[in-house]
KELOVO-73070 format. One record per residue: residue in three letters; x, y, z of N, C-alpha, C in turn. Coordinates in steps of 0.1 Angstrom, whole numbers, plus 2048, in hexadecimal, padded with zeros to 3 digits. Atoms other than C-alpha are relative to their C-alpha. Layout:
// KELOVO-73070
(atom "ALA"; (X; Y; Z); (X; Y; Z); (X; Y; Z))
...
***
This chain:
// KELOVO-73070
(atom "MET"; (7F6; 803; 7F7); (44C; AC7; 447); (7FF; 7F5; 807))
(atom "GLU"; (801; 80D; 7FA); (456; AA6; 457); (802; 803; 80F))
(atom "SER"; (7FE; 7FE; 7F3); (451; AA1; 47B); (7FE; 7F4; 806))
(atom "TYR"; (800; 80D; 7F8); (45B; A84; 494); (7FA; 803; 80B))
(atom "GLN"; (803; 7FF; 7F0); (44D; A7C; 4B3); (7FF; 7F0; 804))
(atom "GLY"; (7FD; 80E; 7FB); (452; A5E; 4CA); (80F; 7FC; 803))
(atom "ILE"; (7F3; 807; 7FC); (46F; A49; 4D3); (80B; 7FC; 7F6))
(atom "PHE"; (7F8; 803; 80C); (48D; A48; 4BC); (80C; 7FD; 805))
(atom "GLY"; (7F3; 806; 7F8); (4B0; A36; 4BD); (80A; 80B; 7FA))
(atom "ASN"; (7F2; 7F8; 803); (4D3; A40; 4B7); (804; 7FC; 7F1))
(atom "LEU"; (7FC; 803; 80E); (4DF; A42; 494); (80A; 7F8; 7FE))
(atom "LYS"; (7F5; 80B; 7FF); (4FF; A36; 49C); (801; 7F3; 804))
(atom "GLU"; (802; 80A; 7FC); (4F3; A19; 4AC); (7FA; 7F8; 7F9))
(atom "GLY"; (808; 804; 80B); (4DB; A10; 490); (7F3; 7F9; 806))
(atom "LYS"; (80E; 804; 7F7); (4BB; A0E; 4AB); (7F7; 807; 7F4))
(atom "ILE"; (80E; 7FD; 805); (499; A11; 49F); (7F8; 809; 806))
(atom "GLY"; (80B; 7F7; 7FA); (47F; A2C; 4A7); (7F3; 7FD; 7FD))
(atom "ILE"; (80E; 802; 7FE); (45C; A28; 4B0); (7F6; 80D; 802))
(atom "GLY"; (809; 7F3; 7FC); (443; A46; 4AC); (7F6; 803; 7F4))
(atom "THR"; (806; 7FD; 80A); (433; A5A; 493); (808; 80A; 7F7))
(atom "PHE"; (7F9; 7F6; 808); (43F; A6C; 472); (7F4; 807; 7F8))
(atom "ASN"; (80C; 7F7; 807); (429; A88; 464); (7F4; 7F8; 807))
(atom "GLY"; (80D; 805; 7F9); (40D; A7C; 47E); (7FC; 7F0; 7FC))
(atom "LYS"; (806; 80E; 803); (40C; A56; 472); (809; 7F7; 809))
(atom "PRO"; (7F6; 80A; 7F7); (41A; A39; 486); (80C; 7FA; 7FA))
(atom "SER"; (7F3; 802; 805); (43F; A32; 47C); (808; 7F9; 805))
(atom "ILE"; (7F5; 806; 7F8); (45A; A1A; 483); (80D; 807; 7F5))
(atom "GLN"; (7F4; 7FD; 807); (47E; A2B; 478); (809; 7F6; 800))
(atom "GLY"; (7F5; 80C; 7FF); (499; A14; 46E); (80E; 809; 7FF))
(atom "PHE"; (7F3; 7FA; 801); (4B7; A29; 475); (80E; 7F8; 7FC))
(atom "GLY"; (7F5; 809; 804); (4CD; A0E; 46C); (806; 806; 7F2))
(atom "ASN"; (7FC; 7FC; 80D); (4CC; A16; 447); (7F5; 80B; 7FB))
(atom "GLY"; (807; 7F6; 802); (4B5; A32; 449); (7F3; 7FE; 7F9))
(atom "SER"; (80F; 802; 807); (493; A22; 43D); (7F9; 804; 809))
(atom "SER"; (80B; 801; 7F9); (471; A25; 44C); (7F5; 7F9; 7FD))
(atom "TYR"; (80C; 806; 800); (453; A15; 44E); (7F2; 805; 806))
(atom "SER"; (809; 7FC; 7FC); (432; A23; 450); (7F4; 7F6; 804))
(atom "MET"; (808; 809; 7FF); (419; A0D; 463); (7F2; 803; 7F9))
(atom "THR"; (80D; 7FA; 807); (3FC; A20; 451); (801; 7FC; 7F1))
(atom "THR"; (802; 801; 80E); (405; A1F; 42F); (80C; 7F4; 7F9))
(atom "ASN"; (7F7; 809; 808); (421; A05; 426); (7FD; 7F1; 807))
(atom "PRO"; (806; 80A; 7FB); (411; 9E3; 429); (80D; 7F2; 801))
(atom "LYS"; (7F7; 80D; 804); (432; 9CD; 41D); (80C; 802; 80C))
(atom "ILE"; (7F7; 7FB; 7F6); (449; 9CE; 43E); (80C; 7FE; 7FB))
(atom "GLY"; (7F4; 803; 806); (466; 9BF; 42C); (806; 807; 7F7))
(atom "ASP"; (7FB; 7F4; 808); (469; 9DA; 414); (801; 80D; 803))
(atom "HIS"; (7FF; 7F5; 7F9); (468; 9F2; 42C); (807; 804; 80C))
(atom "ILE"; (7F8; 7FE; 7F1); (47A; 9EF; 44A); (80E; 7FA; 7FD))
(atom "SER"; (7F0; 804; 803); (4A2; 9EB; 447); (808; 7FF; 80B))
(atom "ALA"; (7F8; 803; 7F5); (4BB; 9E1; 460); (810; 7FD; 7F9))
(atom "PRO"; (7F5; 801; 800); (4E1; 9E1; 463); (803; 7F2; 7F9))
(atom "ASN"; (7FA; 80E; 808); (4F4; 9C3; 44D); (7F6; 7F7; 7FA))
(atom "GLY"; (808; 807; 809); (4D7; 9B8; 437); (7F5; 7F9; 80A))
(atom "ILE"; (80C; 809; 7F9); (4C1; 9A9; 455); (7F4; 80A; 802))
(atom "THR"; (809; 7FC; 7FA); (49F; 9B4; 45B); (7FB; 7FC; 808))
(atom "GLU"; (801; 803; 7F2); (493; 9B2; 47F); (7F3; 806; 804))
(atom "ILE"; (80B; 7FC; 7F6); (471; 9B6; 48F); (7FD; 7F9; 80B))
(atom "SER"; (804; 808; 7F5); (46D; 9A9; 4B0); (803; 7F4; 7FF))
(atom "GLY"; (7FA; 80F; 802); (482; 98C; 4A9); (7FE; 7F8; 7F3))
(atom "ILE"; (803; 805; 80C); (475; 984; 48A); (80B; 805; 7F2))
(atom "LYS"; (7F5; 7FC; 809); (490; 983; 46D); (7FF; 7FB; 7F3))
(atom "PHE"; (806; 803; 810); (48A; 984; 449); (80D; 7FD; 7F9))
(atom "GLY"; (7F6; 803; 80B); (4A2; 979; 42B); (7FE; 7F5; 7FB))
(atom "THR"; (801; 80B; 809); (4A2; 95D; 412); (80D; 7FC; 7F9))
(atom "THR"; (7F4; 806; 807); (4BC; 943; 406); (7FA; 7F7; 7FA))
(atom "ILE"; (807; 808; 80A); (4B4; 931; 3E7); (80C; 7F9; 7FD))
(atom "THR"; (7F4; 806; 807); (4D0; 917; 3DD); (7FD; 7F3; 7FD))
(atom "SER"; (7FF; 80C; 804); (4D7; 8F6; 3D1); (80C; 7F7; 807))
(atom "SER"; (7F5; 802; 7F5); (4F4; 8F2; 3EB); (7FF; 7FC; 80C))
(atom "ASN"; (803; 801; 7F2); (4F7; 8E6; 40E); (803; 80F; 806))
(atom "VAL"; (800; 7F2; 7F9); (4F0; 905; 426); (804; 7FE; 810))
(atom "LYS"; (7FC; 7FF; 7F2); (4FE; 90D; 447); (7F9; 811; 803))
(atom "THR"; (807; 7F4; 7FC); (4E7; 926; 457); (807; 80D; 804))
(atom "ASP"; (7F8; 7F5; 7FC); (4F0; 94A; 45E); (7F4; 80B; 804))
(atom "LYS"; (80F; 7F6; 7FF); (4DA; 969; 46B); (7FC; 809; 7F8))
(atom "LYS"; (807; 7F7; 80A); (4D2; 977; 44D); (7F5; 7F7; 7F8))
(atom "SER"; (80B; 807; 807); (4BA; 95D; 440); (7F7; 7F7; 80B))
(atom "ARG"; (80A; 807; 7F9); (498; 951; 44F); (7FC; 7F5; 7F7))
(atom "ASN"; (808; 80C; 80A); (48B; 93D; 42F); (80D; 7FC; 7F8))
(atom "ILE"; (7F5; 808; 809); (4A4; 922; 420); (7FA; 7F7; 7FA))
(atom "ILE"; (804; 808; 80A); (499; 914; 401); (80B; 7F7; 7F5))
(atom "ILE"; (7F5; 809; 802); (4AE; 8F7; 3F5); (7FD; 7F8; 7F3))
(atom "ASN"; (803; 80B; 80B); (4AC; 8E4; 3D3); (809; 7F6; 7FE))
(atom "THR"; (7F9; 811; 7FD); (4B4; 8BE; 3D9); (805; 7F8; 7F3))
(atom "ASN"; (801; 807; 80E); (4B1; 8B5; 3B3); (80F; 7F9; 7FE))
(atom "ASP"; (7F7; 803; 802); (4D6; 8AF; 3B3); (807; 7F4; 808))
(atom "GLY"; (7FB; 808; 7F4); (4D9; 898; 3D2); (7FD; 805; 80E))
(atom "LYS"; (804; 7FB; 7F3); (4D5; 899; 3F7); (808; 80E; 803))
(atom "ARG"; (7FB; 7F4; 7FA); (4DC; 8BC; 408); (7FC; 7FE; 80F))
(atom "LEU"; (801; 7FD; 7EF); (4E2; 8C7; 42B); (7FF; 80E; 802))
(atom "VAL"; (801; 7F1; 7F9); (4D6; 8E6; 43F); (806; 7FD; 80E))
(atom "THR"; (7FC; 7FE; 7F3); (4EB; 8EB; 45D); (7FE; 80A; 807))
(atom "ILE"; (802; 7F7; 7F7); (4DE; 8FE; 479); (80C; 807; 807))
(atom "SER"; (7F5; 7FC; 7F6); (4F8; 916; 486); (7FC; 803; 80E))
(atom "PRO"; (801; 7FE; 7F2); (4FD; 919; 4AA); (7FD; 810; 804))
(atom "SER"; (806; 7F1; 7FE); (4F8; 940; 4A6); (7F2; 801; 7FF))
(atom "GLU"; (80D; 7FE; 801); (4D5; 93B; 49D); (7F9; 7FA; 809))
(atom "GLU"; (808; 807; 7F3); (4CB; 92B; 4BE); (7FE; 80D; 80A))
(atom "GLU"; (804; 7F5; 7F7); (4BA; 94B; 4CD); (7F3; 7FC; 801))
(atom "ILE"; (810; 806; 7FF); (496; 946; 4DA); (7F9; 809; 7F6))
(atom "ARG"; (80B; 7FE; 80A); (47C; 94D; 4C4); (806; 801; 7EF))
(atom "ARG"; (7FC; 7FF; 80D); (494; 94C; 4A5); (7F8; 7F4; 7F9))
(atom "GLU"; (809; 809; 80B); (47F; 93C; 486); (809; 7FE; 7F4))
(atom "LEU"; (7F9; 803; 80F); (48C; 92C; 468); (7F4; 7F5; 7F7))
(atom "LEU"; (808; 806; 808); (476; 920; 44C); (809; 7F9; 7F5))
(atom "ILE"; (7F6; 807; 809); (489; 904; 436); (7F4; 7F6; 7FB))
(atom "LYS"; (808; 807; 80C); (47B; 8F4; 415); (80A; 7F9; 7F9))
(atom "ASN"; (7F9; 806; 80B); (487; 8DA; 3FE); (7F9; 801; 7F3))
(atom "SER"; (807; 7FE; 80C); (47D; 8E4; 3DD); (803; 7F9; 7F6))
(atom "GLY"; (7FF; 807; 80D); (489; 8C8; 3C9); (7F5; 7F4; 800))
(atom "THR"; (809; 808; 805); (478; 8AE; 3B6); (804; 7F4; 7FE))
(atom "ALA"; (7F9; 80B; 800); (490; 890; 3B5); (802; 7F8; 809))
(atom "ASN"; (7FE; 80B; 7F5); (489; 87C; 3D1); (80C; 800; 80B))
(atom "ASN"; (7F2; 7FE; 7F9); (4A9; 88C; 3E5); (7FC; 807; 80C))
(atom "LEU"; (804; 7FA; 7F4); (4A6; 894; 40A); (808; 80B; 802))
(atom "LEU"; (7FA; 7F6; 7F6); (4AE; 8B3; 41D); (803; 800; 80B))
(atom "GLU"; (7FF; 806; 7F1); (4BE; 8AB; 43D); (802; 80E; 807))
(atom "VAL"; (803; 7F3; 7F8); (4B7; 8C9; 457); (809; 7F9; 80F))
(atom "SER"; (7F9; 803; 7F4); (4D0; 8C5; 476); (803; 80F; 808))
(atom "SER"; (7F7; 7F4; 7F6); (4DF; 8DB; 493); (80A; 7F8; 806))
(atom "SER"; (7F4; 808; 7F9); (501; 8D1; 4A2); (7FF; 801; 80E))
(atom "THR"; (801; 7FE; 7ED); (4F9; 8DF; 4C5); (7F3; 7FE; 806))
(atom "SER"; (80F; 803; 7FA); (4D4; 8D8; 4C6); (7F6; 7F5; 7F9))
(atom "ASN"; (80A; 80B; 80A); (4B6; 8BF; 4BB); (7F3; 80A; 7F8))
(atom "ILE"; (80D; 7F9; 805); (497; 8C7; 4A7); (7F6; 7F4; 802))
(atom "GLU"; (808; 805; 7FA); (47D; 8BB; 4BB); (806; 7F0; 805))
(atom "ASN"; (7FC; 80D; 7FD); (491; 89E; 4CC); (80B; 7F8; 7F7))
(atom "LYS"; (7FA; 806; 807); (4A1; 895; 4AC); (80E; 807; 7FB))
(atom "LYS"; (7F5; 7FB; 806); (4C4; 89A; 49D); (800; 804; 7F3))
(atom "VAL"; (805; 7FE; 811); (4B8; 89B; 479); (7F3; 801; 7FD))
(atom "LEU"; (80A; 7FD; 803); (49B; 8A8; 46A); (7FE; 7FC; 7F0))
(atom "ASN"; (7FC; 802; 80F); (498; 899; 445); (7F1; 807; 7F9))
(atom "LEU"; (808; 7F9; 809); (481; 8AB; 42B); (7FF; 7F8; 7F3))
(atom "LYS"; (803; 807; 80B); (473; 89D; 40D); (7FD; 80A; 7F6))
(atom "ASP"; (801; 7F8; 809); (46C; 8AA; 3EC); (7F4; 80A; 801))
(atom "GLY"; (80B; 7F7; 801); (457; 8CA; 3ED); (7FC; 802; 812))
(atom "GLU"; (804; 7FE; 7F0); (455; 8C7; 417); (806; 80E; 804))
(atom "THR"; (7FA; 7F3; 7FA); (45A; 8E8; 42A); (7FB; 7FE; 811))
(atom "VAL"; (805; 7FF; 7F0); (45C; 8EA; 450); (807; 811; 805))
(atom "THR"; (7FF; 7F4; 7F8); (45D; 909; 467); (805; 7FE; 80D))
(atom "LEU"; (7F9; 802; 7F3); (474; 907; 485); (7FF; 80D; 808))
(atom "LEU"; (7FB; 7F8; 7F7); (477; 91B; 4A4); (805; 7FC; 80B))
(atom "TYR"; (7F6; 803; 7F2); (492; 91C; 4BF); (7F6; 803; 80D))
(atom "ASP"; (804; 7FD; 7F5); (484; 919; 4E1); (806; 804; 80C))
(atom "GLY"; (7F4; 7FD; 7F8); (4A3; 91F; 4F6); (805; 7F2; 802))
(atom "ALA"; (7F7; 80D; 7FE); (4AC; 8F9; 4F6); (7FE; 7F8; 7F5))
(atom "GLN"; (7FC; 807; 80E); (4A4; 8EA; 4D5); (7F4; 807; 7F6))
(atom "TRP"; (808; 7FB; 80B); (491; 8EF; 4B4); (7F2; 7FC; 7FF))
(atom "GLN"; (80D; 805; 801); (46C; 8ED; 4B5); (7FA; 800; 7EF))
(atom "ILE"; (806; 7FD; 80D); (458; 8E6; 493); (7F2; 806; 802))
(atom "ILE"; (80D; 7F9; 800); (43D; 8FC; 490); (7F5; 7FD; 7F8))
(atom "SER"; (809; 805; 80A); (42F; 8F3; 46F); (807; 7F7; 7F7))
(atom "LYS"; (7FB; 809; 80D); (436; 8D9; 454); (7F7; 7FF; 7F6))
(atom "TYR"; (807; 803; 80B); (42B; 8D8; 433); (804; 7F5; 7F6))
(atom "THR"; (7FD; 80C; 806); (42A; 8B7; 41E); (7F5; 801; 7F5))
(atom "PRO"; (808; 802; 809); (41D; 8B8; 3FD); (7F8; 7F4; 7FE))
(atom "THR"; (807; 809; 802); (402; 8A4; 3F1); (807; 7F3; 7F7))
(atom "GLY"; (7F9; 809; 809); (410; 881; 3E2); (810; 7FC; 808))
(atom "ASN"; (7F3; 802; 7F8); (430; 882; 3FD); (7FD; 7F8; 80B))
***
């Protein structure tokens, strides 16, 4: 027999419950009815779900966009990988992304020496309007409430 114990949300509002399930620590994702056992399921992204295809744990959002086109960000993607082999591409960070703790990982997966231009129409990236990524470069950005901060940047050897 299944037993629940702890604080749980309202099914109609898509809230998450935290407590125990059959005596083990658990998070219940009431948005799509899935659950995550903190004891037995090590892959968080595979076991916690939320409404509208967005998985969120304490402000961290998962989701990946892989394309060779220009991108305007949305709240469904955290990882953005753009192939620039056919020419310069643009990532425009949407104003709706500008929430404190919002994190974006952006990578130029191209190999043809074309830039990936990252910008926001309403804020800066470490006091700059535009951040350019060369082939293979990856940047992780975090919004601090005023602008995007570079948390890490990877540049492959030879760039």
